[in-house]
N, C-alpha and C positions, 0 to 999 in steps of 0.2 A: 132415432131418437123414437121414444115409446108414444103412446099415445099418452094426453094429458086428463086426469079422472078429475073433474073441478067440483068433486063432492067426498074428496079425500080430505080425511083433516090430516094441516102441519102443525107439525110443532113451532110458534115462531118466539118463546119464550120458554124457560122451565117450566111449566107443567101449564102452559098458557097456551091452547090449540084452537084454531078456529080452519075454517070452512077454506079448502085450497081457493075455488071460486070467489070468494069472498074477499083472496088478499090481498093490500096492493104493495107495490115495488117496496116499498120498504119493509113489511111483511115478508116479504119472500125475502127479502139478505138478511132480515133479524131468523130466519129460521137456516139459513148456509152460512153464517156463523156459527151458532149452534152447533151445528153437525157435526164441521169443520175444527172447533173449539173440544166437545168429546171424543174427536175421533185422535184428536193433536195430544189433549189429557192421557187416554190412554194407550198413545204409540209412547210417548213419553216415560209414564210410567214403566210401559215394558221396556225401553231402551236401559233405564235409571236401575231396574231392576240385573240387567244382562250383563251390569259389569260395562268394563272395556269391552268399545268394538272386536268384536267378533268374526267381522264378516257376515255381520244379521241384515235385514234390510232398515234402512233409512226412516227416519220420523215420519216420508215425506210420500215414500212410498207404501210403508205399514198404514197411514192414512188410505189413499186409495184404496189397497190390495184388500181392504175388510168393507169399502163404503159400494152397496147398494146401486145397481143399477140406476135407479131413479133418483139417488144421489148424486151419482157422476152426471148425467141428465142433466137435474139441477143447477149444477156447480155449472159445468159446459156451457147450459144455455145463461146465467149469468154472468159468467166470463163474458160470454157475444155480447152480451146489453152493452158490459161494460166498455168493451171495446167500439162499437159503434160510435157511445156519447164523448171516447176519446178523439171520436175522427170525426165526430159533429162539431168537435168540442176545438177541431184542427182548424178544420175547416172555416169557423166563424172565426176566429184569430186573421187567416189569412184572407178573410173578406169574400173567399169564393162564397158562401152561403148567403 
């Protein structure tokens, strides 16, 4: 993963920007949802315009094919956070923590 610049501006809602260093976990999750929704929308429109499956990329492949490195890093980081949260919740259920 690349370096994180806390001064970078992050869009956390349509037209709503916040300094990355000031973002809460909820803000980051909102930004990821916004990025994902825009990519899915573009991929869906492209798929619908293409007609029946002609061997083109699926929505998921189009989503990641056009993601910037920073977007992929942010998504990967958030995925890791979710995995850790799930593991911690599992440990708590088992009474091992």
